[in-house]
C-alpha positions as CSV (number, residue, x, y, z in Angstrom):
1,M,-13.9,16.4,66.7
2,A,-14.9,16.2,62.7
3,T,-16.6,13.1,62.1
4,Q,-15.3,12.0,58.6
5,H,-18.3,10.9,56.2
6,L,-17.3,7.9,54.6
7,S,-19.0,7.6,50.9
8,P,-18.3,4.4,48.9
9,A,-16.9,4.1,45.5
10,L,-18.0,4.8,42.0
11,R,-19.3,2.0,40.8
12,V,-17.5,1.2,37.0
13,P,-20.3,1.4,34.2
14,A,-20.7,-1.7,32.9
15,A,-19.2,-2.2,29.8
16,S,-22.5,-1.9,27.0
17,P,-22.0,-5.7,24.6
18,A,-20.6,-5.0,21.1
19,Y,-23.1,-5.0,18.3
20,P,-23.7,-7.8,16.3
21,M,-21.7,-7.6,12.9
22,A,-22.8,-9.1,10.1
23,K,-22.0,-12.1,8.3
24,P,-19.1,-12.3,5.4
25,G,-21.2,-10.6,2.6
26,Y,-23.7,-8.5,4.1
27,G,-24.1,-5.2,6.4
28,K,-23.3,-1.5,6.9
29,R,-20.8,0.2,4.0
30,S,-20.4,3.3,3.7
31,A,-20.3,6.0,0.8
32,P,-17.2,8.0,0.1
33,E,-17.6,12.1,0.1
34,Q,-19.3,12.8,3.3
35,Q,-19.0,16.0,5.3
36,A,-17.9,15.6,8.1
37,R,-19.4,14.5,12.1
38,T,-20.8,17.5,13.5
39,R,-24.2,18.2,16.0
40,H,-27.0,19.5,13.9
41,D,-26.8,16.2,11.5
42,F,-30.3,15.0,10.6
43,A,-32.1,17.7,12.0
44,L,-34.2,18.3,9.6
45,L,-35.9,14.8,10.2
46,P,-38.9,14.3,12.4
47,T,-37.6,12.7,15.4
48,R,-38.0,9.2,14.8
49,E,-35.4,9.3,11.4
50,R,-33.2,11.8,12.8
51,Y,-33.3,9.3,16.4
52,V,-32.5,6.0,14.2
53,A,-30.1,7.7,11.8
54,G,-28.0,9.0,14.3
55,F,-27.7,5.7,15.6
56,V,-26.8,3.9,11.8
57,D,-24.3,6.5,11.8
58,H,-21.9,5.0,14.4
59,L,-22.3,2.1,13.4
60,P,-18.6,0.6,12.4
61,D,-18.8,-0.8,8.6
62,G,-20.1,-4.7,8.5
63,A,-22.6,-4.1,11.1
64,A,-25.7,-5.9,11.1
65,M,-27.9,-3.9,9.2
66,S,-31.8,-5.8,9.7
67,V,-34.9,-4.8,10.7
68,K,-34.6,-6.6,13.5
69,T,-31.2,-6.4,14.6
70,L,-32.2,-2.7,14.8
71,A,-35.5,-3.4,17.1
72,K,-33.1,-5.4,19.5
73,Q,-30.6,-2.3,20.0
74,L,-33.2,0.8,19.9
75,P,-35.7,0.2,22.9
76,L,-38.0,2.9,21.3
77,Y,-39.2,1.7,18.6
78,G,-40.4,-1.9,16.9
79,Q,-39.7,-3.6,14.1
80,Q,-42.2,-2.0,11.7
81,A,-41.5,1.5,13.2
82,I,-37.6,1.2,11.6
83,S,-38.8,-0.5,8.9
84,T,-40.6,3.0,8.5
85,A,-37.7,5.0,9.7
86,L,-35.7,2.9,7.0
87,T,-37.6,3.5,4.5
88,A,-38.3,7.8,4.8
89,L,-34.7,7.6,5.6
90,S,-33.6,6.0,2.1
91,V,-36.4,8.5,0.4
92,A,-34.3,11.1,1.9
93,G,-31.0,9.8,0.5
94,H,-29.4,8.8,3.0
95,L,-29.4,4.6,2.5
96,R,-29.6,2.5,-0.4
97,R,-29.9,-1.1,0.0
98,V,-28.0,-3.0,-2.8
99,R,-26.7,-6.8,-3.9
100,C,-23.7,-8.4,-5.7
101,A,-22.9,-11.3,-7.6
102,V,-19.7,-13.2,-6.4
103,V,-17.8,-16.2,-8.0
104,G,-16.5,-18.2,-5.8
105,A,-14.3,-21.6,-5.7
106,G,-15.6,-23.5,-8.4
107,D,-17.2,-21.3,-9.9
108,E,-20.1,-21.0,-7.8
109,T,-22.2,-17.6,-7.1
110,R,-23.3,-16.9,-4.4
111,W,-25.4,-13.2,-3.8
112,V,-23.7,-10.5,-1.1
113,F,-26.1,-7.6,0.5
114,R,-25.0,-4.3,1.9
115,T,-26.3,-1.4,3.2
116,F,-24.4,1.5,2.0
117,W,-25.4,4.8,4.2
118,S,-24.2,7.9,3.8
119,R,-24.7,11.2,6.5
120,T,-24.4,13.6,3.4
121,A,-27.6,12.9,1.9
122,R,-27.4,12.8,-2.1
123,D,-30.5,12.7,-4.4
124,N,-31.0,9.7,-6.9
125,E,-28.0,10.8,-9.8
126,W,-25.3,10.9,-7.4
127,W,-26.6,7.5,-6.1
128,N,-27.4,6.2,-9.7
129,T,-23.8,7.5,-10.3
130,Y,-22.4,6.0,-7.6
131,L,-23.4,2.3,-7.7
132,A,-22.6,2.1,-11.4
133,T,-18.8,2.3,-10.4
134,E,-16.3,-0.2,-9.8
135,K,-15.5,1.7,-6.5
136,A,-18.6,0.8,-5.6
137,T,-18.8,-3.3,-6.2
138,L,-15.0,-3.6,-4.9
139,A,-16.9,-2.2,-1.6
140,A,-19.5,-4.9,-1.3
141,A,-17.6,-7.8,-2.5
142,P,-16.7,-10.0,0.8
143,V,-13.1,-9.2,2.7
144,P,-11.6,-12.4,3.4
145,E,-12.4,-13.6,7.2
146,A,-10.2,-12.2,10.0
147,A,-9.6,-16.0,11.0
148,A,-7.8,-17.3,7.3
149,L,-5.3,-14.8,8.8
150,D,-5.0,-15.4,12.1
151,T,-4.0,-18.9,11.5
152,A,-1.8,-18.3,8.4
153,P,1.6,-19.8,9.3
154,P,4.7,-17.2,10.4
155,P,6.4,-16.2,7.5
156,P,9.9,-17.7,6.6
157,S,11.9,-14.8,7.0
158,T,11.0,-13.9,10.8
159,L,11.8,-17.9,11.4
160,A,14.7,-17.4,9.3
161,A,15.9,-14.5,11.5
162,E,15.5,-16.4,14.6
163,D,18.3,-17.7,16.5
164,P,19.3,-21.5,16.0
165,P,19.4,-23.3,19.7
166,P,22.6,-23.3,21.2
167,A,24.1,-26.7,20.6
168,P,24.6,-29.2,23.0
169,E,27.8,-29.3,24.5
170,R,29.6,-32.5,23.6
171,P,31.3,-34.6,26.4
172,R,35.0,-34.2,26.6
173,T,36.6,-37.3,26.1
174,E,40.4,-38.4,26.1
175,Q,42.4,-38.3,23.2
176,T,42.3,-41.1,21.3
177,P,45.9,-42.5,20.3
178,E,47.1,-42.1,17.5
179,P,46.3,-45.5,15.1
180,T,49.4,-47.2,14.3
181,A,51.3,-47.0,10.8
182,V,50.4,-50.5,9.1
183,P,53.4,-51.3,6.9
184,H,52.8,-51.6,3.3
185,Q,52.0,-55.3,2.2
186,R,54.3,-56.4,-0.6
187,T,52.0,-57.0,-3.9
188,P,52.7,-59.7,-6.9
189,A,54.3,-58.7,-9.7
190,R,51.3,-57.5,-12.3
191,V,51.2,-60.1,-15.1
192,P,50.8,-58.8,-18.2
193,E,47.5,-58.4,-19.7
194,A,45.9,-59.2,-23.0
195,E,45.1,-57.0,-25.7
196,P,41.4,-55.5,-24.7
197,V,39.2,-56.6,-28.0
198,P,37.7,-53.6,-29.6
199,P,33.6,-53.8,-29.2
200,A,31.6,-54.9,-31.9
201,P,30.8,-51.8,-33.6
202,E,26.8,-51.4,-33.6
203,A,24.4,-51.5,-36.2
204,A,23.7,-47.3,-37.2
205,P,19.8,-46.2,-36.5
206,A,17.7,-46.6,-38.6
207,V,17.4,-42.7,-38.2
208,E,19.8,-40.7,-37.2
209,A,18.9,-38.9,-34.2
210,G,18.1,-35.5,-33.6
211,R,15.2,-35.5,-36.6
212,S,12.2,-33.0,-36.1
213,P,8.4,-35.4,-36.2
214,A,8.3,-34.0,-39.5
215,Y,11.1,-35.6,-40.9
216,L,10.3,-38.8,-39.0
217,A,6.9,-38.8,-40.5
218,L,7.6,-38.6,-44.5
219,A,10.4,-41.2,-43.3
220,R,8.3,-43.7,-42.4
221,L,6.3,-43.7,-45.8
222,G,8.3,-45.7,-48.0
223,R,7.9,-48.0,-45.1
224,D,4.5,-48.5,-44.7
225,D,4.0,-48.6,-48.7
226,H,7.2,-49.7,-51.1
227,R,5.2,-46.2,-54.0
228,L,5.6,-43.7,-51.6
229,S,9.5,-44.3,-51.3
230,L,12.0,-41.5,-50.1
231,S,15.0,-40.5,-49.6
232,A,16.9,-38.5,-47.5
233,D,17.1,-35.6,-49.2
234,D,13.7,-35.6,-50.6
235,C,12.8,-35.9,-46.8
236,A,15.1,-33.1,-45.9
237,T,13.2,-31.2,-49.4
238,L,9.3,-32.1,-47.9
239,E,10.4,-31.4,-43.7
240,P,9.2,-27.3,-43.8
241,Q,5.6,-28.2,-45.4
242,A,5.2,-31.6,-42.9
243,A,5.9,-29.5,-40.4
244,Q,3.6,-26.9,-41.1
245,W,1.0,-29.4,-40.6
246,L,2.0,-30.9,-37.3
247,A,2.3,-26.7,-36.6
248,R,-2.0,-26.4,-37.3
249,G,-2.2,-28.8,-34.8
250,V,-2.7,-31.5,-36.3
251,S,-0.7,-35.6,-35.2
252,V,1.0,-37.9,-37.3
253,D,-1.3,-40.0,-37.7
254,Y,-3.3,-37.4,-39.8
255,L,-1.0,-36.3,-41.6
256,T,0.8,-39.9,-42.5
257,S,-3.3,-40.7,-43.2
258,A,-3.9,-37.8,-45.2
259,L,-0.6,-38.5,-47.6
260,T,-0.6,-42.2,-48.2
261,A,-4.6,-42.3,-48.9
262,G,-6.3,-42.8,-52.4
263,L,-2.6,-43.4,-54.1
264,P,-2.9,-44.2,-57.1
265,A,-1.5,-47.9,-58.8
266,K,1.5,-46.8,-59.7
267,V,3.5,-43.5,-58.8
268,D,6.2,-42.8,-61.1
269,S,7.4,-39.7,-58.8
270,P,6.7,-39.6,-54.8
271,V,8.5,-36.7,-54.2
272,G,5.3,-34.6,-56.3
273,L,2.9,-36.2,-55.2
274,L,3.6,-35.6,-51.8
275,R,4.5,-32.0,-52.7
276,R,1.3,-31.7,-54.3
277,R,-0.5,-33.0,-51.2
278,L,1.1,-30.8,-48.7
279,T,0.6,-28.2,-50.7
280,D,-3.5,-29.0,-51.4
281,K,-4.4,-30.8,-48.3
282,I,-3.2,-28.3,-45.8
283,P,-5.3,-28.5,-43.0
284,P,-6.9,-24.9,-41.3
285,R,-5.0,-24.1,-37.9
286,L,-6.6,-25.4,-34.6
287,P,-6.9,-24.0,-31.3
288,T,-4.5,-26.3,-29.0
289,E,-5.5,-28.0,-26.0
290,N,-4.5,-25.5,-23.8
291,T,-5.8,-22.5,-25.7
292,Q,-8.7,-20.5,-24.2
293,R,-11.3,-18.5,-25.4
294,S,-10.3,-14.9,-24.5
295,T,-13.7,-13.7,-24.0
296,P,-14.1,-10.8,-21.5
297,A,-15.6,-11.3,-18.4
298,P,-19.0,-9.8,-18.0
299,A,-19.1,-6.6,-15.6
300,R,-20.5,-7.2,-12.1
301,R,-22.8,-4.1,-11.8
302,L,-24.6,-3.9,-8.4
303,L,-28.6,-3.8,-8.5
304,M,-30.2,-2.7,-5.8
305,E,-32.7,-3.8,-3.6
306,C,-36.2,-1.1,-2.7
307,T,-35.7,-0.6,1.4
308,D,-39.2,-1.7,2.2
309,C,-40.0,-4.4,0.3
310,G,-36.5,-6.1,-0.8
311,R,-38.0,-6.4,-4.5
312,P,-34.2,-5.9,-6.8
313,G,-34.0,-3.9,-10.1
314,Q,-31.4,-1.7,-11.8
315,P,-31.3,2.1,-9.4
316,E,-32.3,3.8,-12.4
317,A,-35.7,1.9,-11.6
318,L,-35.2,2.2,-8.3
319,P,-36.2,6.5,-7.7
320,D,-35.6,7.4,-3.9
321,G,-34.4,3.4,-3.0
322,L,-38.0,2.5,-3.6
323,C,-40.2,0.4,-6.5
324,R,-43.5,2.3,-7.5
325,P,-45.9,0.4,-5.9
326,C,-44.0,0.7,-2.6
327,R,-43.3,4.4,-3.2
328,T,-46.5,5.0,-3.9
329,A,-47.7,4.0,-0.6
330,H,-45.3,6.3,1.0
331,S,-46.6,9.5,-1.0
332,G,-50.3,8.2,0.2
333,A,-49.3,8.0,3.4
334,A,-47.3,10.7,3.6
335,E,-50.4,12.1,2.6
336,D,-53.0,11.3,4.1
337,S,-50.8,12.0,8.0
338,P,-52.0,13.8,10.6
339,R,-50.3,17.2,10.6
340,P,-49.1,18.8,14.7
341,V,-51.8,20.5,14.8
342,D,-54.6,17.9,14.4
343,T,-52.8,15.8,16.5
344,A,-52.7,18.7,19.7
345,D,-56.2,18.1,18.9
346,V,-57.7,14.7,19.8
347,R,-54.7,15.1,22.7
348,A,-57.2,18.3,23.9
349,H,-60.5,15.7,23.1
350,M,-58.9,12.7,24.7
351,N,-58.1,14.5,28.0
352,N,-61.6,16.1,28.1
353,L,-62.7,12.9,28.2
354,R,-60.5,11.3,30.0
355,D,-61.7,14.2,33.0
356,L,-65.0,13.8,32.2
357,L,-64.9,9.7,33.3
358,K,-63.8,10.6,36.7
359,P,-66.0,10.1,40.0
360,V,-67.1,13.5,41.0
């Protein structure tokens, strides 16, 4: 009889924790026009840079890109090694760090930081052209948080489409008897009323309704000063000129003061005097309170940051994403780095010393 060998079921692999995402306004942003992902990506980079580049390339947009966060997720290298690898990737044309000013509520300005990533290596001219476009500025702007979208009330059309709840059934009641008809009562004969007395005629308004403020201001001049008494025809004649004053933003009090200031002791022709003053003293056109200056809003431009030290500057001033001191230090470190042949010789020499130290 054959013996059955029962093997335990394979364990379900533990799900890896989700990579931490950056706060709104920070994190990774993918550059456009990248080539499709292949197995030979980053093949020309050293081992460490190729390892870090492959990890960053698979991160979603908005992922945290700080050195500390990357070092926690990559156990093979520490923070210093990750920082050096990011600097090398910036020189190779895969990475640029930028910052952008965003105006929030109440004219509050804050800076958002992004790390643009490109699987395809780009030169300095391509990065400078892309970062100067409005598309890069919009990509660096923060997006609304998902919590605000989740808590938004449903649209009214959805609520209206739902069927209303059925009305509760009313209990059936017995038929109520029809009300008994009440006979009309006799009313006494109406006494003839006296004829209505016509109302007393109201006093005629001082000024007809529907007149413009300019006409009313001219009509009140004669009441304030008898030397400027005008007839109805005179007010209608000077009304267009007075309306031009009010159209330029002055008040009625200002118009009255300008017409009554410095009057001579005797005015022979009030119409001629007021016509001359309305023509000679007309004020300049004043802007209204609600009018705002139509100044064009300053264009938001991205500032690039040095990948090594974080110093901000224009993209043209930071070739390879590095400032001048960091670029000089990186060039010197690349020249002083040991060659592979020298590294092999050092390892062979150390192995020889270990063999000599072993007890016989």
